[in-house]
N, C-alpha and C positions, 0 to 999 in steps of 0.2 A: 495524373496517371502514375501507377505504381511501375517503379523502376527497380526490379528485384536486385540487380547487381550493383547498383549505386553505393555509395559509402554514407548516405545520409542517415540519420536517426531512425527516420520511419521506415526506410527499407530494411536497416538491420533488424529492427523489431519485428516486422512482418516476416522476414526471411528466417528468424528464431522460431516464430510461431508456426510456419510452413514446414520447417524440419521437425517439429514436434508432432504435426499432423502426419507427416509421413513415417516417423519412427514409430508412433502408435499403430498406425495402419498395418505395418510390417509385423508387429508383435501379436496383433489379433490374428493375422492370416496363420501364422507358425503356431503359435500357443492354442488358439482355438481349434485348428484342425486337428492337432494332436490330442487335445482333450475330448473331442468328439469320437475320434478313433478308438481310443483306450478306456472311454468312460470315466475320466477324472474329472470330478467336481472342482476341485483345487484349481485345476488348469482352466475350465470353463469360468470360474469365478474371476480369476486373473485376466483372462481374455475380455470378461464383461467390464471389468474395472477399466481395461484399456479402450474399450467403446465409449465410456463415458468420458475419459481423458481425451479422445480424439474429438468429440463433439465441444468440450471445454477449449481445445486448442483452436478449433474452427471460429468459435465466438471471439477469442482473443484476436485471432488473426483478421476476421472482418472489421470488429468494432474497437479494439484496444488501441490499434495505430492512429485513430483519430485524435489522440491527445497531441499529436505532433503538427495537426493542422492547425493554421491561422486562426485568429479570432474573425468572425464575421458578422453578418446583421443579426443572425439568428443565435449565435453565440459570442456577444460582445465580448466576454470575458475568457473567450478560449474554450478549449475542448478537455480541460484537466481531469473533470470528474468522471469522463468516460471509462478511463483506464481502471480506477478503482472499482467501478461498477462492475467491469468484466472480471476483475479479480474476486469480488464477492460472489459472482457466479461460479467461478471455480471452486471457491471454499465451499459452497453450498453443495457443489456436485460431490466434492470429496467427502463431506459429512455424510451424504446420501449413501455413498458407496461404502463408507465404514459401516453405517448401519445395516445395508444389506448383507454385507459380507459377515458381520456379526451374526445376524439371523441364519444365514446359510450354515456357519460353523456350529451353531447351536443346534441346527436341524440335523446335520450330518452326525454330530456327537450323540445325539438321542436315538438317531436310526442306525441303519446297518451299513457303513460305507462299501461301495461296490466298485472297485478300482482293478484294472487288469495291470499288474506291474511290469514295466518294461524299461530298460535303459533309454528308450527313445524319448521317455517323458521326461528324464533327467536333462537330456541334450537339447530339448525343446526350451527348458526353464534355463538352461545355461546360456542359451542363445538370447532369451528375453533379459537375463541379467546384462549381458554385454550391451544389448541394445539400449536399455533404458539408463545404463551408467554412462554410455557415451552421449546420449541424449541430455542427460544432467549436466554434464561437464560443458558440452557445448552451448547450453542455455545459460549456465551460471557465467561462463566467460564472456558471452555477448552482453549479458546484463551487468557486468562488471562496471561498464562504461555508459550504460543506458540509466540504471537505476530504476527500472520499471517493476511496479508492485504487481502487474500482470504475468510477466515473465518470471518474478520471483515466485508467484503462485504456481506457474508450470513447473519451475524447477523442483519445488516442493513436492508437487505431484509426480514427478519422475522418482524421486526419493521414495514416496509412498509405493510406487509400483516395485521398486526394488525390495522393499520390505514384504509386500505380498507375495512376490515370487520367491524370496527366501522361505517364507511360510509354506508356499506350495512345495518347495524342494524338501522341506522336512516331512511333509505328508508323504511325498513320493518315496523318499527313503524309508520312512516307516513301513510303506506298503511292501517295498522290496524286502524288508527285514522281518517282515509279519506283524507289523504294528500300525494298522491303518488309522488307529485313533489318534495317532500324533497329528494327522492332517487338520482335523477340525479345531483342536486344542491350539495349534500355532496359529490357524486362521484367526480364531477368537482374540488372541493376544495382538495380533497385529492390527486387527479391525479397530481396537480401542485407541491405538496410536494414531491410525488414519483419521478417525473422528476428532480427536484432540487438535490435529495439525490444521483440519478443516476449519474448527471453530476459531482457532488463532488466526488464520488467513482472513475469515470473515470479521472477526473483531477489529483487526488492524484497518482494514478497508472501509468498515463503517465510520471509523474515526475520520478519515478522509472525507466522506460523502457528507457528513453532518456538519462540517466545519468546526470541528472542535479545537481546543486550544493545544499548541504543541507543548513539548517539553520544556521546563524551565530554561535549559541551556540554549534554546533557539531564541527564547525571549532576551537573554543576556547578550546574545551575540549582536541583536538589533540594537539594544540600548548603548552597549559599547562602541558600535559603529556610529551612533549619532553623536556620543559624547566626543568621540575623537575629533570631530569638526571643530575647529577654533571658534566659529561664530555661535555656537550652541551654548546658551547658558543654563538651560533647563529642559527637562523632558516630561510630559504628563499626558494622560488619556492615552496610554499606549495599548493598542488592541492588536494581536497577533492571531491567527487562525488559519486553519487549513480552507483552502480552496483547491479541491482535489488533491493532488500530492504537492502541491505547491503552497507556500505561505503567502498570505496577504497580510500587509501591514497597513494599520491607521495609527497616526501619531500627531500629537500636538507638540512643537518645539518653540522654546522660547529664545528670542534672539534680542539684539539691541534695537530698541524702539525707534532710535534716530536713524535708522538705515534708510536710504531711498528706496523706492518701489522696485529699481533695477537692481540694485544690490541685494535686496531681499528675494528677488526672483532668481538671481544666481545662486544664493545659497540654498534655495529650495531645491533647484535643479541638482546641484551636487550632492544633497543629501538623498534625494529620491535615487539618483544614479548609484551612490555608493551602496544603498540598501539593495537595489536589484542586481548588483554584483555579487552579493552573499550567496552562499550555496542553497538552492531550495527555495529561494524568495521569488515571487511573481509579481503581482501588483503593489505598488506602494502608494500611500496617500499622506502627504504631509502637509499639515496645517500650521502656518507660523504665527507665533503670538509675541507681542511686545513684552519683553521682560519686566516682571513686576507688576503689571496692570491686573492679573488674574484673569479668571474667566467670566463670561457673561452670566453663567448659572449661579456665581458665587455673589453677584451684585446685591446690595442692600433693597434695590428699588425692584427685584424680580417679582413677578406676578404672584399674589397671594395664592394659596392653595395648591400650588405646583410644586412637587418635590424635583428639584434639580440636582439631586445627589450625584456623586460620581458612579460611572458605570461599573458594574461588577460582573463577572462570569455567570453568575447565578441569574442575572436579569436577561439571560439569553443572549449576552455579548461574549462570547467565550474569548478568554486570553485578556479582556480588559483589566486595566489597573485599578484595584478598589482605592488604595490610597495613592495620591498623586505622586509620581516620580519626579522630584524637581531638584535633585542634587546637581550643583553646577560642576564643571569639569575639575575644581579644585577642591570638592569634597563639601562645600558649604551648602545649606539649605536655601533654595530658591522659592520656597512655597509662599505664593502671595498671601498677605495678611487679610483679616476680615475688613471689610468695608471697602476694598478696592473695587473700582468700576470694571465691568466686563469688556472683553474685547469684542 
């Protein structure tokens, strides 16, 4: 059950999306009615932009909050991928709006702009600017503690609204000064920026959805955290990839082969807990290997005709280590020699 006034992450997320719905609806009423009254294509286009924003905000409100739901039988790894999916939808909407705005601007430039100049047009657009700025500031402030890609997309959309409203203001001032052609020119310039931002939002969230490898700095954080443990003598077959907006880690860690099973279990638990405490890390899978034995795939008696080479990102395992990372905490090489038996 949704509790809108609670302080939980899901409640704050949906509250921010709900405020976006209200803010866009308010702008549509004021700017749309003014555009219809005075025949301003710029204001009508701005209002139409906000209609699509309203739809995007509603989608984020309904589905985006699912990322905060616990894992269940149908989603055993959680719901992290739902949020970038909703953000991808917002990005697609932004691109579509940018293209439509560009088409409308070109059409108006080639045609004959027909607008009744009035100070009321300026007042309506100033209201829209204040509305979108407050909405942007609120969304960004809430998202500062949530780190939501969907709210980031909504905040970017608020900025796009500010840019399109400024373009509409330029057109209205042009009409008031006797230069109505400024309206489509400003609209065309802004539409290119809108399309660019939409493409960037989409590109980022596709990365989260397809399980791509993260930046090298995230891998280094994982390796450093593993090597900080005193029982770790080597690290290899490290795979780090996106599972939604979170990072999933799979790794083989070399430890003293003389450990008891209970001691090895305690080390593994400490490693998993330490990695999960890192920012943005979700699921962690650690496999312990006796130091110096090597991997089963490196054994001389491996089945003929089968390639047991190390995994690489190009083999469909994003973020995998092509050359094993076996440096010990003191900087020496712990790479197992040829002929060792696999574990």
